[in-house]
SEZALO-228173 format. One record per residue: residue in one letter; x, y, z of N, C-alpha, C, O, CB in turn. Coordinates in steps of 0.001 Angstrom, whole numbers, plus 500000, padded with zeros to 6 digits. Glycine has a CB too. Example, Ala and Ser with C-alpha at 12.3 -4.5 7.8 and 13.67 -1.06 7.14 Angstrom:
residues 2
SITE  residuo    n_c1    n_c2    n_c3   ca_c1   ca_c2   ca_c3    c_c1    c_c2    c_c3    o_c1    o_c2    o_c3   cb_c1   cb_c2   cb_c3
SITE        a  513190  494310  507800  512300  495500  507800  513200  496700  507800  514236  496681  508465  511308  495527  509046
SITE        s  512850  497750  507080  513670  498940  507140  512900  500030  507870  513409  501138  508039  514084  499402  505725
end
This chain:
residues 211
SITE  residuo    n_c1    n_c2    n_c3   ca_c1   ca_c2   ca_c3    c_c1    c_c2    c_c3    o_c1    o_c2    o_c3   cb_c1   cb_c2   cb_c3
SITE        a  491364  490037  478593  491558  488390  478950  491812  488007  480356  492265  488848  481132  492801  487768  478193
SITE        g  491547  486769  480753  491688  486214  481957  492937  485482  482194  493718  485433  481244  490655  485439  482168
SITE        p  493253  484928  483241  494452  484125  483251  494156  482815  482521  493015  482525  482163  494943  483868  484704
SITE        p  495298  481973  482294  494944  480618  481483  494131  479726  482413  494116  479940  483625  496339  479754  480978
SITE        q  493516  478818  481901  492357  477809  482637  493232  477180  483760  494287  476600  483505  491615  476441  481510
SITE        g  492743  477327  484995  493681  476713  486110  494520  477619  486752  495038  477334  487832  494579  475679  485600
SITE        g  494746  478923  486068  495733  479761  486530  495219  480325  487748  494121  480062  488240  496129  480772  485558
SITE        d  496171  481200  488250  495926  482119  489526  495270  483420  489040  495894  484164  488284  497369  482495  490348
SITE        p  494107  483695  489427  493462  485043  488866  494343  486228  489392  494280  487307  488803  491818  485257  489400
SITE        d  495021  486095  490292  495909  487175  490767  497073  487498  489637  497545  488598  489349  496585  486706  492212
SITE        d  497335  486422  489180  498510  486566  487937  498078  487389  486751  498863  487658  485841  498914  485079  487274
SITE        n  496731  487814  486771  496317  488511  485631  496577  489990  485811  496439  490722  484831  494886  488237  485350
SITE        a  496950  490506  487009  497086  491790  487389  498511  492074  487969  499185  491151  488428  496021  492098  488334
SITE        s  498946  493328  487942  500190  493649  488462  500209  494902  489315  499135  495493  489424  501108  493766  487391
SITE        s  501143  495337  489860  501026  496693  490536  501335  497702  489317  501125  498880  489605  502152  496879  491891
SITE        i  501722  497495  488223  501941  498492  487134  500771  499395  487145  500959  500581  487416  502118  497830  485714
SITE        a  499665  498992  486899  498465  499734  486735  498377  500759  487944  498313  501975  487761  497210  498747  486666
SITE        y  498379  500211  489091  498308  500963  490313  499461  502025  490642  499237  503031  491315  498257  499983  491378
SITE        n  500548  501750  490176  501743  502567  490415  501767  503693  489227  502041  504877  489428  503130  501591  490420
SITE        r  501481  503207  488132  501629  504096  487083  500494  505247  487064  500699  506422  486758  501632  503284  485810
SITE        c  499292  504697  487441  498331  505653  487639  498373  506690  488699  498043  507867  488548  497291  505036  487783
SITE        s  498835  506109  489845  499223  507091  491087  500317  508147  490522  500277  509330  490858  499939  506157  492486
SITE        l  501218  507671  489709  502496  508790  489267  501826  509795  488278  502085  510998  488239  503970  507972  488366
SITE        f  500924  509138  487480  500110  510048  486595  499153  511071  487264  499075  512226  486844  499283  509200  485709
SITE        l  498554  510695  488133  497643  511558  488856  498421  512730  489700  497972  513836  490002  496775  510638  489823
SITE        y  499917  512093  490044  500723  513146  491080  501247  513964  489928  501469  515121  490286  502100  512444  492229
SITE        n  501485  513759  488805  501952  514729  487706  500993  515585  487323  501250  516763  487078  502404  514100  486514
SITE        l  499813  515082  487236  498609  516170  487190  498424  517166  488234  498293  518374  488033  497336  515512  487180
SITE        e  498422  516622  489280  498578  517581  490564  499583  518577  490497  499295  519749  490741  498905  516829  491800
SITE        l  500934  518171  490138  501895  519133  490028  501593  520092  489021  501871  521260  489290  503108  518577  489803
SITE        a  501088  519842  487930  500958  520678  486848  499971  521675  486962  500098  522801  486481  500733  519983  485766
SITE        f  498686  521159  487786  497657  522168  487928  497415  522672  489216  496487  523468  489361  496487  521717  487472
SITE        g  498039  522368  490084  498031  522759  491370  497022  522080  492278  496013  521606  491755  497857  524101  491376
SITE        r  497219  521979  493723  496499  521099  494433  495061  521680  494491  494227  520787  494344  497138  520855  495787
SITE        a  494544  522876  494657  493184  523261  494629  492618  522973  493378  491528  522403  493431  493003  524619  494933
SITE        r  493078  523221  492254  492489  522900  490956  492229  521213  490854  491183  520665  490506  493552  523467  489744
SITE        f  493274  520683  491190  493282  519140  490981  492395  518617  491921  491718  517694  491468  494677  518444  491153
SITE        d  492141  518962  493299  491149  518404  494044  489908  518681  493718  489072  517821  493994  491271  518664  495207
SITE        a  489429  520009  493013  488191  520020  492607  487890  519199  491516  486788  518656  491434  487851  521185  492371
SITE        f  488873  519035  490561  488663  517930  489616  488226  516689  489807  487354  516130  489143  489588  517709  489106
SITE        l  489024  516099  491016  488636  514787  491521  487553  514772  492287  486885  513740  492225  489583  514195  492219
SITE        r  487144  515712  493069  485791  515670  493696  484742  515770  492795  483729  515141  493102  485603  516686  494643
SITE        d  484728  516395  491770  483726  516430  490744  483652  515048  490016  482577  514513  489746  484038  517579  489747
SITE        w  484788  514546  489737  484762  513268  489134  483999  512191  489943  483002  511683  489431  486143  512843  488906
SITE        f  484385  511832  491116  483926  511011  491984  482291  511407  492449  481497  510505  492718  484971  511034  493112
SITE        d  481911  512825  492504  480519  513127  492810  479687  512568  491513  478682  511887  491720  480306  514801  493086
SITE        r  480097  512849  490217  479371  512534  489219  479168  510866  488927  478177  510303  488463  479985  513262  488141
SITE        n  480386  510317  489341  480431  508819  488760  480329  507652  489982  480410  506441  489778  481973  508595  487889
SITE        a  480137  508283  491273  479834  507281  492197  479090  506117  492035  477950  506341  491628  479342  507770  493038
SITE        f  479365  504942  492222  478684  503689  492092  478182  503539  490887  477048  503097  490697  477701  503499  492977
SITE        t  479130  503961  489789  478832  503678  488334  480186  502985  487843  481200  502843  488526  478437  505126  487429
SITE        s  479999  502587  486536  481248  502044  485943  481681  503071  484753  480855  503584  483999  480993  500464  485365
SITE        r  483016  503293  484687  483461  504281  483650  484597  503562  483033  485211  502633  483558  483888  505758  484234
SITE        s  484859  504173  481660  486022  503498  480877  487079  504482  481062  486927  505541  481672  485735  503190  479250
SITE        t  488278  504045  480448  489450  504888  480364  489167  506090  479492  489685  507171  479774  490638  504109  479828
SITE        e  488278  505938  478325  487988  507059  477465  487092  507951  478248  487234  509153  478022  487350  506631  476120
SITE        d  486319  507650  479004  485495  508502  479924  486314  509540  480745  486192  510761  480846  484734  507591  480908
SITE        f  487223  508622  481319  487926  509610  482139  488928  510614  481344  489223  511710  481820  488722  508824  483200
SITE        l  489355  510223  480278  490325  511172  479384  489410  512307  478856  489803  513463  478699  491072  510321  478013
SITE        a  488165  511876  478599  487043  513073  478225  486971  513887  479180  487219  515077  478987  485602  512673  477978
SITE        f  486642  513449  480313  486597  514329  481590  487739  515140  481778  487568  516346  481957  486460  513535  482822
SITE        l  488895  514657  481764  490054  515287  481887  490302  516453  480982  490767  517540  481325  490995  514384  481751
SITE        d  489919  516076  479737  490173  517151  478684  489202  518295  478975  489573  519463  478860  489959  516590  477151
SITE        e  487926  517962  479362  487081  519023  479678  487260  519902  480693  486985  521097  480587  486038  518618  479852
SITE        r  487742  519348  481762  487773  520010  482948  489322  520579  483142  489486  521656  483716  487271  519012  484104
SITE        l  490094  520058  482801  491619  520619  483150  492407  520875  481813  493083  521901  481750  492548  519452  484101
SITE        l  492366  519919  480619  493494  520083  479567  493135  521304  478866  493908  522257  478773  493647  518834  478512
SITE        k  491703  521274  478260  491443  522305  477335  491488  523735  478059  492066  524678  477519  490065  522031  476663
SITE        p  490939  523842  479135  490931  525154  479971  492339  525638  480234  492551  526847  480337  490200  524951  481382
SITE        h  493359  524705  480354  494729  524861  480679  495719  524219  479912  496502  523427  480435  494921  524499  481881
SITE        p  495747  524506  478675  496686  523754  477801  498186  524192  478056  499077  523461  477624  496298  523992  476270
SITE        e  498488  525288  478701  499786  525708  478795  500349  525024  480023  501559  524974  480242  499880  527214  478841
SITE        l  499318  524436  480909  499945  523649  481931  500344  522272  481911  501177  521797  482683  499257  523701  482843
SITE        f  499675  521574  480926  499862  520149  480674  499500  519781  479107  498406  520027  478597  498916  519316  481718
SITE        d  500339  519302  478594  500305  519114  477056  499166  517963  476972  499367  516876  477514  501923  518612  476329
SITE        p  498181  518187  476400  497001  517416  476124  497313  515879  475503  496651  514874  475765  496131  518285  475107
SITE        a  498403  515946  474679  498812  514653  474035  499431  513899  474930  499422  512673  474816  499667  514772  472898
SITE        l  500090  514560  476002  500893  513902  477071  500129  512989  477807  500667  511954  478198  501476  514842  478001
SITE        a  498745  513262  478095  497805  512599  478780  497503  511146  478175  497347  510158  478892  496622  513461  478818
SITE        r  497444  511128  476948  497231  509781  476175  498502  509064  476269  498349  507852  476415  496820  509964  474599
SITE        d  499771  509489  476224  500926  508791  476212  500969  508100  477623  501353  506939  477761  502136  509717  475890
SITE        w  500563  508869  478624  500603  508224  479908  499684  506958  480011  500016  506007  480719  500215  509233  480955
SITE        i  498519  506969  479289  497615  505748  479278  498022  504731  478381  497826  503552  478678  496248  506079  478932
SITE        y  498563  505051  477322  498680  504051  476198  500191  503751  475581  500474  502941  474698  497766  504593  475033
SITE        q  501062  504627  476292  502585  504365  475688  503077  503412  476774  502641  503579  477913  503686  505868  475529
SITE        p  503914  502462  476538  504596  501677  477539  505656  502155  478367  505834  501703  479498  505069  500683  476984
SITE        a  506420  503111  477826  507230  504009  478527  506792  505187  479450  505850  505914  479137  507925  504498  477640
SITE        l  507363  505317  480366  506889  506845  480991  507394  507990  480210  508476  507976  479622  507458  507126  482535
SITE        p  506568  508986  480228  506972  510182  479563  508286  510645  480057  508620  510364  481208  505965  511237  479725
SITE        a  509179  511438  479161  510426  511819  479517  510373  512980  480691  511322  513175  481450  511144  512271  478229
SITE        s  509184  513696  480738  508826  514941  481613  508496  514273  482936  508432  515055  483884  507500  515902  481016
SITE        t  508263  512939  483212  507796  512545  484538  508612  513036  485751  509843  513053  485777  507747  511097  484583
SITE        q  507766  513451  486797  508483  513837  488030  508087  512884  489067  506929  512482  489185  508188  515289  488477
SITE        f  509058  512529  489817  508733  511491  490778  508810  512022  492262  509727  512743  492656  509702  510292  490575
SITE        p  507730  511586  493070  507823  512215  494445  509115  511809  495261  509678  510730  495077  506552  511801  495281
SITE        a  509490  512636  496061  510655  512382  496905  510353  512561  498309  509714  513577  498580  511777  513242  496549
SITE        s  510669  511809  499237  510512  511652  500541  511417  511064  501316  511860  509986  500921  509558  511123  500726
SITE        d  511875  511583  502512  512923  510684  503237  512043  509944  504458  512554  509670  505544  514322  511692  503903
SITE        a  510631  509658  504117  509830  509213  505473  510248  507743  505787  510354  507293  506928  508070  509279  505278
SITE        f  510453  507112  504735  510882  505575  504924  512374  505623  505413  512726  504737  506190  510762  504633  503421
SITE        e  513156  506445  505081  514560  506416  505656  514549  506687  507128  515409  506195  507860  515478  507461  504964
SITE        k  513467  507562  507637  513416  507833  509107  512760  506652  509681  513058  506388  510846  512640  509169  509492
SITE        v  511891  505869  509056  511298  504702  509555  512558  503651  509642  512690  503134  510751  510033  504211  508570
SITE        a  513238  503371  508916  514241  502514  508817  515240  502902  509879  515831  502031  510517  514779  502497  507460
SITE        q  515460  504303  510103  516605  504484  511081  515988  504224  512458  516687  503710  513331  517296  505999  511001
SITE        a  514604  504579  512716  513927  504198  513797  514074  502639  514141  514536  502260  515217  512556  504596  513578
SITE        r  513682  501853  513230  513834  500370  513237  515244  499909  513823  515360  499166  514799  513664  499823  511745
SITE        n  516309  500457  513086  517627  500215  513418  517833  500498  515107  518118  499620  515922  518558  501183  512446
SITE        d  517615  501948  515414  517640  502135  516732  516927  501244  517774  517420  500942  518860  517243  503286  516852
SITE        w  515714  500856  517327  515116  499784  518259  515782  498565  518241  515997  498023  519326  513742  499478  517957
SITE        l  516175  497991  517138  516582  496800  516999  518154  496578  517892  518525  495563  518482  516601  496583  515398
SITE        d  518853  497849  517749  520150  497902  518545  519969  498298  520015  520932  498374  520778  521122  498914  517898
SITE        g  518631  498561  520412  518535  498702  521761  518708  500347  522245  518716  500700  523424  519640  497729  522373
SITE        r  518816  501079  521307  519088  502548  521558  517890  503161  522117  517965  504076  522937  519503  503314  520276
SITE        i  516559  502586  521611  515252  503222  522057  514354  502010  522424  514678  500887  522039  514544  504192  520857
SITE        g  513338  502194  523088  512380  501178  523399  511223  501379  522448  511095  502450  521853  511934  501233  524887
SITE        a  510422  500429  522298  509382  500468  521427  508280  501667  521622  507619  502161  520708  508775  499164  521528
SITE        r  508225  502019  522965  507349  503195  523131  508080  504609  522877  507562  505688  523164  506767  503156  524585
SITE        q  509154  504478  522390  509897  505682  522087  510104  505888  520565  510768  506778  520035  511239  505632  522793
SITE        l  509327  504778  519894  509006  504941  518416  507991  506059  518095  506945  506198  518729  508440  503616  517864
SITE        p  508362  506827  517091  507310  507866  516666  506146  507227  516153  505866  507358  514962  507809  508829  515604
SITE        i  505392  506507  516966  504219  505590  516403  503010  506638  516195  502205  506389  515298  503753  504248  517556
SITE        a  502833  507862  517024  501653  508661  516711  501695  509238  515417  500652  509654  514912  501458  509702  517649
SITE        a  502912  509318  514748  503010  509922  513581  502855  509087  512253  502667  509545  511126  504185  510535  513629
SITE        w  502986  507628  512661  503136  506583  511492  501758  506377  510982  500803  506402  511758  503796  505118  511959
SITE        s  501622  506183  509762  500470  505580  509115  500632  503972  508994  501554  503376  509551  500291  506249  507677
SITE        v  499761  503409  508302  499849  502057  508059  500959  501792  507180  501638  500789  507402  498643  501544  507536
SITE        l  501247  502566  506189  502326  502305  505356  503660  502377  505991  504556  501606  505650  502279  503165  504292
SITE        h  503843  503418  507046  505162  503269  507938  505196  502133  508580  506260  501515  508625  505357  504274  508968
SITE        w  504139  501675  509150  504227  500372  509977  504587  499160  509066  505526  498423  509367  502808  500067  510728
SITE        t  503800  498951  507900  504274  497837  507039  505765  497915  506500  506391  496891  506227  503348  497760  505853
SITE        y  506239  499049  506376  507511  499046  506053  508643  498761  507104  509744  498275  506845  507678  500190  505510
SITE        f  508131  499188  508460  508856  498888  509668  508866  497381  509759  509962  496861  509966  508218  499564  510941
SITE        l  507773  496578  509631  507624  495374  509974  508114  494632  508930  508688  493592  509255  506393  495084  510324
SITE        d  508037  494903  507705  508535  493990  506643  510095  493887  506522  510686  492942  505999  507974  494458  505306
SITE        g  510720  495077  507123  512073  495120  507221  512772  494510  508540  513977  494574  508781  512396  496476  507061
SITE        l  511975  494022  509196  512422  493210  510502  513301  491983  509968  512958  491288  509012  511016  492605  511436
SITE        p  514615  491782  510791  515275  490796  510370  514827  489252  510938  513927  489156  511772  516598  491179  510674
SITE        e  515427  488240  510494  515139  486711  510913  515527  486735  512330  514894  486000  513089  516034  485497  510044
SITE        r  516416  487424  512774  516796  487379  514224  515941  487947  515307  516236  487825  516496  517982  488009  514359
SITE        t  514779  488625  514840  513763  489179  515595  513255  488101  516745  512925  486966  516402  512615  489620  514601
SITE        r  513215  488487  518016  512990  487500  518979  511313  487915  519310  510829  489027  519096  514191  487613  520366
SITE        p  510534  486655  519915  509243  486895  520282  509005  487951  521228  507978  488628  521168  508732  485801  520740
SITE        a  510049  488162  522250  509975  489080  523154  509905  490666  522528  509277  491612  523004  511141  488807  524036
SITE        q  510715  490646  521363  510749  491997  520919  509358  492254  520097  508925  493403  520013  512102  492250  520012
SITE        l  508826  491403  519628  507343  491342  518880  506317  491606  520062  505259  492152  519751  506983  489697  518082
SITE        a  506535  491270  521389  505644  491592  522437  505774  492960  522668  504772  493670  522740  505860  490838  523641
SITE        e  506873  493394  522788  507206  494968  523146  506627  495685  522080  506036  496709  522420  508836  495389  523254
SITE        l  506642  495393  520789  506083  496067  519907  504518  496188  519943  503862  497218  519786  506536  495569  518811
SITE        d  504035  494851  520195  502699  494726  520412  501996  495669  521580  500961  496328  521493  502524  493325  520689
SITE        a  502743  495542  522509  502412  496134  523820  502299  497856  523625  501491  498588  524196  503669  495663  524963
SITE        a  503160  498183  522826  503308  499633  522421  502319  500112  521635  501694  501130  521930  504476  499896  521739
SITE        a  502082  499355  520485  501084  499786  519344  499838  499007  519001  499041  499341  518124  501795  499823  518115
SITE        r  499736  497910  519789  498516  496973  519810  498212  496545  518398  497125  496749  517857  497210  497681  520448
SITE        l  499132  496001  517889  499214  495603  516408  498216  494272  516487  497277  494373  515698  500967  495239  515818
SITE        t  498218  493251  517139  497443  492250  517055  495941  492633  517238  495140  492032  516523  497903  491317  517957
SITE        s  495561  493383  517944  494209  493869  517884  493784  494801  516720  492607  495129  516572  493968  494544  519094
SITE        s  494769  495215  515908  494387  496080  514767  493181  495429  513927  492979  494218  513833  495679  496309  513821
SITE        q  492420  496441  513337  491258  495915  512564  491630  496218  510991  490854  496015  510057  489777  496685  513067
SITE        n  492932  496730  510876  493414  497200  509510  494027  495717  508960  494898  495078  509548  494687  498602  509616
SITE        r  493431  495361  507817  493759  494371  507163  495028  494290  506534  495674  493242  506506  492927  494217  506415
SITE        f  495430  495410  506003  496684  495732  505254  497801  495441  506354  498728  494649  506185  496712  497364  504657
SITE        l  497583  496188  507496  498641  495938  508503  498835  494536  509026  499951  494061  509232  498391  496763  509627
SITE        l  497689  493887  509235  497728  492550  509730  498404  491529  508619  498967  490495  508981  496225  492123  510110
SITE        r  498299  491898  507297  499022  491152  506221  500456  491064  506427  501072  490130  505913  498803  491762  504912
SITE        s  501207  492164  507307  502426  492244  507646  502754  491568  508927  503706  490790  508984  502748  493501  507641
SITE        w  501941  491853  510052  502006  491568  511297  501873  490108  511629  502667  489530  512372  501110  492304  511902
SITE        l  500815  489517  511038  500524  488134  511492  501428  487095  510849  501653  486091  511525  499078  487782  511193
SITE        p  501961  487183  509679  502861  486347  509230  504295  486511  510066  504978  485551  510424  502962  486597  507737
SITE        l  504563  487670  510266  505678  487869  511249  505642  487311  512519  506642  486758  512977  505863  489129  511479
SITE        a  504489  487402  513207  504074  486735  514477  504301  485217  514311  504946  484590  515151  502528  487049  514831
SITE        i  503774  484644  513241  503847  483283  513084  505323  482783  512949  505799  481864  513616  503030  482910  511918
SITE        r  505969  483491  512020  507401  482979  511753  508238  482957  512941  509186  482178  513041  508120  483823  510728
SITE        h  507844  483965  514036  508946  484189  514946  508313  483464  516422  508958  483599  517461  509337  485993  515048
SITE        g  507195  482805  516414  506830  482181  517381  505993  482999  518281  505801  482591  519427  507865  481664  517922
SITE        y  505415  484238  517836  504606  485006  518853  503251  484546  519152  502258  484994  518579  504474  486353  518447
SITE        g  503223  483588  520116  501911  482976  520296  500676  483688  520646  499560  483180  520541  502032  482105  521193
SITE        a  500918  484946  521087  499845  485774  521264  499008  486254  520388  497941  486770  520722  500159  486619  521735
SITE        a  499434  486127  519070  498769  486556  517960  498010  485288  517418  497322  485428  516407  499758  487203  516941
SITE        d  498090  484085  518016  497390  483081  517267  495873  483156  517174  495392  482726  516125  497725  481846  517811
SITE        e  495162  483562  517960  493862  483773  517875  493414  484936  516859  492347  484900  516246  493433  484010  519201
SITE        a  494269  485875  516765  494052  486787  515628  494345  486199  514329  493713  486483  513311  494852  487982  515767
SITE        v  495415  485288  514384  495572  484525  512916  494361  483888  512645  493910  483949  511501  496739  483376  512825
SITE        r  493707  483226  513612  492735  482247  513415  491429  483135  513013  490666  482716  512142  492557  481288  514767
SITE        q  491230  484195  513578  489853  485178  513229  490325  485700  511864  489577  485575  510894  489491  486645  514458
SITE        h  491456  486246  511749  491794  486638  510265  491454  485595  509176  490773  485979  508226  493320  486917  510138
SITE        l  491793  484546  509221  491704  483499  508347  490081  483152  508086  489656  482900  506959  492550  482280  508964
SITE        l  489286  483172  509211  488005  482909  509253  487154  484026  508438  486241  483737  507664  487640  482784  510681
SITE        t  487546  485217  508698  486717  486469  508306  487051  487158  507202  486237  487942  506714  486715  487418  509257
SITE        v  488209  486982  506684  488893  487650  505489  488891  486785  504370  489422  485681  504491  490322  488049  505759
SITE        g  488300  487165  503150  488269  486305  502045  489290  486727  500965  489737  485885  500186  486886  486265  501498
SITE        r  489673  488063  500910  490483  488360  499759  492025  487676  499867  492803  487683  500821  490550  489985  499636
SITE        i  492148  487163  498708  493587  486290  498867  494762  487172  499130  495735  486687  499706  493985  485429  497479
SITE        y  494759  488500  498738  495929  489424  498993  496231  489432  500326  497417  489408  500655  495714  490809  498575
SITE        y  495170  489468  501340  495422  489517  502721  495809  488246  503473  496620  488279  504399  494311  490030  503296
SITE        i  495151  487006  503014  495391  485796  503669  496400  485055  502956  496766  484084  503619  494196  485025  503819
SITE        r  497051  485172  501713  497944  484465  501196  499324  484520  501993  499886  483450  502224  498018  484864  499875
SITE        p  499895  485711  502423  501139  485639  503389  500809  485052  504701  501757  484655  505380  501749  487052  503666
SITE        v  499575  484932  505176  499395  484191  506464  499660  482804  506273  500496  482176  506921  498025  484342  507038
SITE        y  498811  482256  505219  498974  480640  504933  500333  480338  504518  500773  479214  504756  497991  480072  503745
SITE        q  501154  481324  503843  502336  480917  503458  503458  480892  504695  504487  480216  504694  502700  481802  502322
SITE        a  503009  481795  505750  503829  481736  506941  503552  480532  507722  504470  480008  508354  503635  482917  507780
SITE        l  502312  480023  507736  502140  478807  508462  502512  477705  507623  502593  476633  508223  500781  478638  508955
SITE        l  502748  477684  506456  503366  476366  505731  504851  476350  506026  505477  475297  505907  503147  476359  504026
SITE        s  505497  477581  506443  506909  477669  506483  507232  477160  508001  508408  476877  508227  507446  479234  506121
SITE        t  506410  477039  508918  506669  476707  510273  506021  475468  510620  505023  475016  510059  506255  477753  511166
SITE        e  506754  474859  511742  506061  473334  512060  505180  473678  513118  504523  472724  513534  507148  472018  512592
SITE        d  504928  475043  513809  503826  475356  514564  502622  475217  514054  502611  475301  512826  503882  476465  514960
SITE        v  501506  475018  514604  500210  474913  513985  499306  475738  514843  499203  475536  516053  499718  473435  513849
SITE        v  498609  476732  514160  497503  477519  514845  496275  476855  514824  495675  476730  513757  497282  478827  514255
SITE        d  495878  476464  515751  494521  475576  515705  493160  476457  515508  492064  475898  515457  494360  474714  517187
end
């Protein structure tokens, strides 16, 4: 079923399916081991590239390739609980990492002047590290600080739409005019609402206008 007539299509979906599926696959990998699980995924994609498949297709493939050959590693009934039951299984294992804690510490060190932007561990950061860093910057962040970040990491010239989704609204809200042209190009060339909505919201929240 779609959203109500006149409603926002994005309201018909949530992050639950993405996060729960990711956690399900993580638990399968823990149970079967990285090598066996990677081979399973590689075969799934090789067989089904550029086609449509249903949930039941995936469960049948999972049953054939992993569950029946190794029932001692993962209860076959548990797989259907992951898909069809509302609560997470009691046996769920969650990933643990201090990666974001390290990013937060680096952000605090930079904001407090203990390190410069070029001393941030940029080379080791993925786009997820960067978005966590940027999304946690406080309202007191100054345009000069954004310019320092930009000079160190070339954020404005990035072609990664996910990164720009965090960077461009930040630049707009804090008056970093060097990103104005990037904002304009982003809105002219990107169609997906997920990437452009935060930019428009930032524009609406400020008196400055990007021509």
